[in-house]
Structure formats: structure tokens, C-alpha cells
N, C-alpha and C positions, 0 to 999 in steps of 0.2 A: 419339757422343760418351758419356764414360763420366765418373765422377767420380774423382778421384787424390789422392794426397797430395801435400803440398809447395807449399802456398799460396802466398805468391807467390815464391816463387821456383822454380816448378814449370816454368814454361819457361825452356827453354835460354839460358845467357850470363845469368842474374839472379841476385844475390849478396844476402845480406841478414845486419844484426847488429839485437841488441838489448841495450843495456848499460847499468849505470847509473852516470849522471854526479854524483849528489850531489844532484839534485834532490827526490828521493823517497828514502824510507829503508826499504832492504831489499827493491827491486824493480827492474827494469829501468825507466830514463826518456827513452832516446833511443835510438832507431831510426835505421837507414841502409839503402836499399835502392839497390843500385848495377846498371849494365847492363855489360858486358864493350866492348861499341863505344855510341857515341850512338846513341840510340832516337827513332823518330817519339814525338813527345809529342801528347795532348791533355787537357786539361783544362777541370773546370767548376769553377765558386766560389759561395761564399755569395751572395743576392741582398740579405741587410741592407746598407743604406747605411754602419754602420756597421762598416767590414770592418778587421779586423785587420791589422798590419804585414806578416807573411807573405802574406795574399793579393792586395795590394797589388804588393810585391816580385813575387811570382812570375807576375802579369799582366803587370808588368815586363818579366820575365827572358822571358816565351813572345812577347813581339812582338820579341825580338832575335833568337829561334831558336826551331825546331820541334822539334829533336833536343835531347833530354837524357841526362846520364848518370847522375847519382843525385839522390834524393830525401832529407833529413833531416828528420827529426822528434821535437820535446820533448813531454811531458807535462807537469804541474805550471804550467806560465805559458801565458796564452795569445796574450801580445805583443800584445795589443789596445787600445787607447786608452793608447797610448805614445808618438804623434807622433814629429818626426824623429829621435829616438835610439831608438825602434823598429825604424822603416826604417833605421838604421844596423845593430843588432845582427843583422837578417836578412842584409842586405849583407854583413857580417863571417864570419858563420857560415857564408856563401857559397862567399866569399873564400878561409874553413880547408879547406873539402870540396876546393875546386879544387886548393890546394895541396896538401893530402894523397894525393889520388888522382891529381895529376896529370892533370886534364880542365879544358878550359876553363871560365872562371867563370860565362859566362851558359846552361852547360849542368847548372846546378845549380839545383835548389826546396827552396826551405823550407818548412817547416810547424812548429806550434804547436798547442797545446789544454792549456785549463785554466782559471785564473781570470783575470778582464777584470781589468786594471790595473795589473799589474805587471810590471816590465822584468824581461828575462832576465838570469840570473846568468851571463854570459858567461865568467865565468872555468871554469864547470862545463862549458856548452855547448861552448866549443872543444875542453875535454879530452874529451867526447864521444863529437866526431869523431872522434880519434886512435884514444880506444878500439873506437867502430866500425868504423873504417877497416882496424884490424887484425885483427877478428873477422868479416871477412865472410865468407860462406861459402856453399853450397848449402841448409844444414844450421840456418840459422840464422833462416830464416822464424819460427818460431812465440818465436822471441826477439823478434824486430821487433816482430810482432805486441802482443804481452804489455808493447811498453816504451810505447805510445800511449795504454794503457788511463787512464780519467779515473775516473770511479764505475762504469765497467766490473766486472761479474763476472767476466765471464770473456772470450776472445781468441775472434777471428772471423775468421776466413780460411777461403778453398776453393778447389780446383782442379778443371778439368776437361782431359780431353783429347778432340780432335776426330779420330776414327781415319779417317771416311770421307775426309779428304784427303791427297794424296800428296805429299809427306810429312805423315804426323800434325803437328799443332801443339797447343800448349795453352796456355791460360788459366787465371791465377791471381791472388789477390787477398785482401787482410789491409782492416779496417775497424776502427774504435773508435768508440763511441754510446751512450748511452744513456739524456740526457734534455737539455733543451733542442731537441726534437725536432721539426721542422714541417715541411711541404715551402713552398717548393720547397728540398730538402735537407734535412736535420736538421744538429743539432750531430756533426760526424761527418767524420774523414779516412778518406778511402778510397783504396790504393793498389792499381792493377791490373796487371798484366802479361802480355805473350803475347809469344811467339819467333816469330807469323806476319808475316807480310811486307805492312804497308801503310802507306804517305804517311800525311803529319800529315793531310793533307786527307781523308783516307778514313777515316782512325783516328778524326776529330771526328764527323764522321757517325754513324759505329756507336756511340760513349758517349753521344751527343744522344739518340739510339734508347732507349740500356740504360736511360738515367736517369731518361727520364720516364717509364718503365713500373716502373720501381724505387723510388729513394731519393727519388724526386717524388710516391712514391705511400707514405707510410709517417707518422706521426702520433704522438706518444707525449702531449706536454705543449702545443703552441700555440705554443711560442717556436721562432725560428727566431734562430740563432749567428753569431755575427761571424768565424766561423776555418774553416765548410767547406768543405772542397777535396775532389774525385774527382780522380783522375792516373790516366790510361792510358799506358803507354807499351809499344810493339812494335818488337823489334830485328829482326825477319827470320831469326833464329837457327836456324829451324825448316829453311833450307834451301829452301823451297820459293820458288814464281813470288811475283811481287806481287798481291795480293789487290784487286781492281779495284770502283769502283760499280757498282751496277745489273747482278752478274753474279750466277750462282746461289751462287758460293762469298762472294761479299760475305754473300748473305743468310743464309746456315748460318754465319759470323762473327758475325755482329748476333745470331742465335737463343743459340748459345754464350752469348755476351758478356753476354745480357740473362740466361741462366740464371745465371751468377755473380752479376750484379748484383741479382737481384730473391732468391738465396738470401742473400749477404749485409746488406740491405736486413732480411729478415725474421728475422737474427740480430741486428739492432740493436734490433728492437723486442719481441722476445723478451725482448733484456737490458734493455729499459728502469727507469728509476728505480723501483722496486718493485712491476715487475712480476710477476703469477702468471699471466696469461694471454694469449697471442695472439690479436687477433681479425682475421678476414679479410673483410671486405665486399666483398661482389660485388652490383652492380648490374646488371640483366638488363632489356632492352627499355624503353630513356627512350629520349626522343626524338632524340636524339643523343649520339656519344659524349663530349662537353662536359658534357651536364647529367647523362648518367652520373658522370662523376667528381665535380662540383659537388655531386653529391645524395651520393658516398661518400664525401667531406669532412667534409661536415655530421656524418655520423651517426660517422665516427672523430673529429673534433674534441667532439661532443657530451658533456661530464662526465656529464649523466646516466645517457647511454648507458654510458659508462665504468665508473661507479661503480657501476651497476645489473648490468652482466658481473662484477665485481669480487664482490657480494654473491650472487653465484647467481641471480638477481630476473629472469624472463623477461618485463618490462616491455615488451613490443610495442611500447606508445603511445608511449615516450620514442624510438626506432627511426622508427616514420611522424611524430611532430611533426620530427625534426632534418629529416624528407624536406620537409616540408611549407614549414619554412623557408628552406629552402636556395635560393629564386628558381629553381627548376626548373618545365619542363611535369609537370604532374600531375594524375592523377584519381585522388581517395585511393579509391573504390571497385573500383578496379582493381587497385590492391596486393597483392602478397601477400608474405608472408617467412615463411623458412624458416630455424631453426637447427639445423646440424648434423645438415643430410638431413631433418628433422622437419619439419611444417609448424605453422606458428604462428598464423598469419593467412590467411584466403581473401579471395576477392572479396566483395564488400559486408559486410565487416568480420566476417563469419563466421570464430568462433575455435574450432578442433579442439582436443582433451585439457585438461585437469585442469591445472592450476596447480603441482598436485606434480608431473606426468609432465613438464612442460614443466622444472622445475628441475633435472631429473634431466637434461636435455641440455647444463647449462653446468657440470656438475661433470668437466670437462677441462681440461687447458692449454691447449685450442685450441678455438678459437671460429668457428665459417663461420658468416656471416649472411648470405644470399643474399635481397634484395629484386627481383622482379621487379615495374617498375612499367607493362606491360603498352599501351604506346604507343608504341612506334617498332625502333628496332633497337640502338640504343646500350648500350654496357657500357662496365665498368669495374671493377678487381677493385684493394683498397685495403689496405693492411694499417696496424692502432693496435694500442694496448693498454690493460687495464684500470687502471682508477685507483685504488691504494690508500690507508691512512694512513702507509706505510712511505716513498711518495714523496713526501707533507709532510715527514716527518722527516727524510730524506736533505736534502731541500733548503732546509731550513731552518737545516742544522746546516752546509751545503758550505763555509763558507770558516773556519768553527770548527773 
């Protein structure tokens, strides 16, 4: 497997476009991703009970068919808490895509991101469909990735080619997300594509495995959005044989998909609102994998840990305290902690190094915290961000 250029259109048979339809000024605000042929589809959505109209609509669409021809997304307006009108606007958007691209209406998915509680400016949205359809191309991946940004400061895309397969296939994707970010999933839109040949049921298995170790393991601010959506399309255009579950080929595909999702997940956290540091939390030798995940989440969500990292303060007491209240099996005297490879806490609370030496470990933009609990075989890796004054400033003025 190797990383390649091309993002969401790296896989054969996919095109994309990003245009300005008038919601935002001076930047792209409407994206379209299309497959030359109906593609197998798998998707996962927010767990928030206040689900936005596009989430409700897309779930309905996927009960009608498991094959999708196009995805469209707008930024600026979330179309959440908009009642029946919001649902009708999602339906009307899909109908416009269907008419414009000459595809079946049930084969269109619709996404939105932005401020909750406002109605979509449908004249702009319908214009966006026409503009994007006219500009679909293999080169449109970056324009599309930019069109779904909200408070993001940079676009997020990646693609890989799996060369060991004969013929080779590609997996690509794009994402948006910066704040309102907490498992399960974050405030994000993620569109993934592959030209490998998988049926919807198999694709769903692969997506759920990948999301579990990526988008379910990131946190910025402990909030869960109303619009979270991850969609994976597979059109088989590489020309290879069908990839079946419980085969080496399926495991290889899952490994490549996990890599793509983990890299996108880390991009989301690194671009978190006000973020200056990406924090990777590794829990080792917990009583179980479930305990490792719970412990990692407790550390990741601790505002005291996040602010300490932001200030360059090696306050390991906040880390072990978070593990202590996480509700997991723990023998405090056995816990050891490392930051960026250097020991900061050894068994029986021994503290190697001076505070000045430890502060130097935090003078980078990537911080790796390893907590070894010393009581089992459970393990987990989780990603979070530091918490800065800029986060408060951004969110205090979000709608103003």
C-alpha cells in the first residue's frame, strides 16, 4: 500500500466538484461527489437524538437501496431542527440531483453542515447542484474538500493504492470537522470512495471496523453533533474480482481503509478549533480492551489534561487522576507514564527527571502519552487536542 494523490477521486470512476452557490462569500460552499455507475454504499451517522434532516433523509434513502450514484453537501447551514420543511428541502435537493445527473432519486445522499436552526436557502442550493454537476471531474477533489469546511482552517483529504492486489485498487476520502467533536463520531462529514469490488454487506463490515478505530476514537471538546455522517462508496471499477468477507483480501482491504480513516481522523483533531497540539493517548496492559478505551477517553476528555498540554506543563497527576475516575480496573502503584518516549512516572510513583526536563518534552506539536497499567493485555490508541484560549474565542463568536 502506498499513499497517492487524488483524494476522493483517486479511485477510478469517481468525479467531484466544489462550487460557490452563494451561502458563503468568496469561497466554495457546495460539494458533489459522483460515481460513473451506482456504487455499493455503507454509512454511519450521528448518535445524537437530535438528528439533522439530512441524516434522517439519508437513512431513509438507504432503506430503499444500497447503491448510490451521488453525494451532495453544503456548508454554512446544518438544516438541523428544521422539522418537515428541512426534510422536504433534503428531498428537493436529491430530486434536483437526480434530474440533473439523470440518476435514480433514491441513489442520492444529501449532507449539510453549519449553524443549527436555520433553513436552507433552497434557491442557492439548487443553483449549486447545477454548477457542481457541470464541473464534475477527476481533478475536482480538492475543490470539493474545501467546499465542506466550516471552522476548519484547512481541507482534509488522502488516498492510497493497494498494489498487492491484482489488479491494484484505490481508496480515497475527504473530511471536514474542527469542533463539536466527541465519540461516537465527531461533528464531521467524511466521504470515502474505492474502486474495489465489494457488495454493500461486506462494505458495511469494513466501514464499521475502520470507524471503530478512527472516528470513534477522537475528541476535541466533548460535544456530539447533529449532522455526523460517514459514507463509503465502492464501484468495482478497478476490474477486480469481488472481495469476500473472511478472506485475506478482505483483511487487506480493511487494513487499508483503517489507515485512510485514521489519517483523516488525526487531521480532524489536528485542525480542532484553537488546537496547537495533537495528543495521542496509548493505553497498554489494561485489564481489557474495553477498559483501555474507557481510560483513554477519560484522559482525552479531561480539560485539565488538555490545558496542561497547551501550557507545556508536565502535570502527570492530571493524567493518572483521569485514569482513576474512569471506572476501570486500576492498581495505581503499577501505572507508568511516558511522554514522547521519556518516562515521567514509574512504578510506585517514582518520578524520573526534573520539571524543567519534562517541560521540554511538550515543546512539540505532537504529544504521545503512553500509560501502561500493568495488569492485563488490553490496549487502545485515542487522539485528542489541547485546549487553548482560541477555542473559547472561536465558539463564543460562532454565530456572530
